[in-house]
C-alpha positions in Angstrom: 11.5 11.7 8.7 10.0 8.2 8.4 8.4 6.8 5.3 6.8 3.4 5.4 5.6 1.9 2.1 3.1 -1.0 1.8 0.7 -2.7 -0.5 3.0 -4.3 -3.0 2.8 -7.9 -4.1 2.6 -10.3 -7.0 -0.1 -9.5 -9.7 -0.8 -10.8 -13.2 -0.5 -8.5 -16.2 -3.5 -6.3 -16.5 -4.1 -6.4 -12.7 -4.2 -3.6 -10.1 -2.5 -2.7 -6.9 -2.8 0.1 -4.5 0.3 1.3 -2.7 0.4 3.3 0.5 3.1 5.4 2.1 2.7 6.4 5.7 4.8 9.5 6.6 5.9 10.9 9.9 8.4 13.3 11.4 7.4 16.3 9.4 4.2 18.3 8.7 2.9 16.1 5.9 0.3 18.6 4.5 3.0 21.2 3.9 4.9 19.3 1.3 4.8 17.7 -2.2 5.1 14.0 -2.2 6.5 11.7 -4.9 6.5 8.0 -5.9 9.7 6.5 -7.4 10.5 3.0 -8.5 13.7 1.1 -9.1 13.8 -2.0 -11.3 16.6 -4.6 -11.0 19.8 -3.2 -12.7 18.2 0.1 -13.4 18.4 3.6 -11.8 15.6 4.9 -9.6 13.0 6.8 -11.7 10.2 9.2 -10.8 6.7 7.9 -11.3 4.3 10.5 -10.0 4.1 13.7 -7.9 1.3 15.4 -5.9 1.1 18.8 -4.5 0.5 19.7 -0.9 -3.3 19.6 -1.0 -3.6 17.3 -4.0 -4.7 19.9 -6.5 -1.8 19.1 -8.8 -0.5 15.8 -10.0 2.1 14.9 -12.5 3.0 11.5 -14.0 5.8 10.0 -16.0 4.8 9.2 -19.5 5.1 5.5 -19.0 2.4 5.4 -16.3 0.0 8.1 -17.6 -3.6 7.0 -17.7 -2.8 3.8 -15.7 -1.6 5.1 -12.4 -3.2 7.6 -10.0 -1.5 9.4 -7.1 -3.5 10.7 -4.2 -3.1 11.7 -0.6 -5.0 11.9 2.6 -3.5 14.6 4.8 -5.5 13.6 7.8 -3.8 10.2 7.7 -0.4 11.4 6.6 -0.6 9.0 3.8 0.1 9.1 0.0 -1.3 6.5 -2.3 -0.5 5.1 -5.7 -3.3 3.3 -7.5 -1.8 1.2 -10.3 -4.1 -0.3 -13.0 -3.4 -2.2 -16.2 -0.1 -3.3 -14.8 2.6 -4.5 -17.2 5.6 -6.7 -16.6 7.8 -3.7 -17.1 6.2 -2.1 -14.0 8.0 -4.7 -11.9 10.2 -2.8 -9.4 10.5 -1.7 -5.8 8.4 1.4 -5.3 9.3 4.2 -2.9 7.7 7.4 -1.7 9.8 10.5 -1.1 9.5 14.0 0.1 11.4 16.3 -2.3 12.5 18.7 0.4 13.9 15.8 2.4 15.2 13.9 -0.6 17.8 12.0 1.4 15.2 10.1 3.4 13.9 6.9 1.9 11.8 4.1 3.2 12.4 0.4 2.7 10.1 0.4 -0.4 7.5 -2.2 -1.4 8.1 -4.8 -4.1 5.7 -5.0 -7.0 6.0 -8.0 -9.3 3.9 -8.2 -12.4 4.0 -11.7 -13.8 1.8 -14.5 -15.1 
């Protein structure tokens, strides 16, 4: 299992970013996918989940109506569109496959600051 996150960066409050996670080593379309984040000094927390074909999505309360998770099974990629970013969204963002929960990528740093 390999997970490669990308798309992070420095953005001003109120701005947007789109994260991508390219997955390999398993049949991507067979599994739920999740995005997590970990801020400095804090535990990793679940941000969003998406079902195998994208028909169901779930979000943590702190990102509802701002973030959108999606997937392209033809590209083995899951996305996280982040809008109206706040300073408290600053963290390293990771994707994960619940059934292979021990496997993590390197993450992508998102910094929201003016």
